[in-house]
C-alpha positions, 0 to 999 in steps of 0.5 A: 585224897584217897588216891594220894594216900593209897599211893603214898602207902604203896610207895612207902611199903615198897621202899621199906621192903626187905629181901625175901628169905626162904624158910629153909635152906637147901643142904648141898654139902655133906660130911660123913664116915664110912667103912668098907671091905675090898678084895684085890684081883690080880697079883701085881700089887700083892694085896689079899684084902684091905679094910678102908676107913674113910672120911667122906665129903661131898658138894651137890653141884646141881641137876643131880650131880655131886662131886665127892672126896673120900680120903681113906686109911687102910688096914691091909693084908699083904704078901710082901713088904710086911715086917715079918720073916716071910714078908707077909702080914698086916700093914697100914696104907692110905689113899682114897677116891675122888669123883662125881656121882649122879643121883637118880632121885633126890628125895629120902631115898637116893640111888646113884652111880659114879665115876672116880679116880683112886689111889692106894699108898702102902707103907711097905718095908723099906719103901712106900708104894703108890698105885693110881687107878680109876673106877666106878661105883653104885650105891643108895642112901636112905635118909633117917632124919632131915640131915642124916643118911645111912648108905651102902655102896659097891665099887670096882677100880683098876690100878696101873702097875708099871711092867706088870698086868693091871690090878683090880679091886672090888669092894663095898661098904656102909656110911653115915653122912650128915648134910649141911 
């Protein structure tokens, strides 16, 4: 009788069991805001400096790799195409980066390196000029709460300009990101 009762209790508890649930979910998506400063080297694009303001998104894909998209709005100091008598002045632009980065650590401090494709689009008079490129980045994120980080990054991009020498930019900035 005792064996039969024990067996029925075991069978009923197995049939009534539910799926196991983790107590906390892993945050593998991120969304943030960033501001940078960049300086162009080479005169093919005719930009002195720019201030990109970015909306940043990322998706952790595993094994330390994260893919990211960083659309940017630029405030640009240009030497041609501004609505001034000399053509020099401040104009607006857009563009951004998309790529993959590798996280060396995945704890409260996250240093990383990455590769990216880049684009700059400038609203010059009378046209819009678009310059594609590619580059590298390195940075570090510090978690100040469970799902909020502050980060700093530096980057270097090379832009293809047809019939002119390539242009390069070097820049760096800060960002605040939330993970969900």
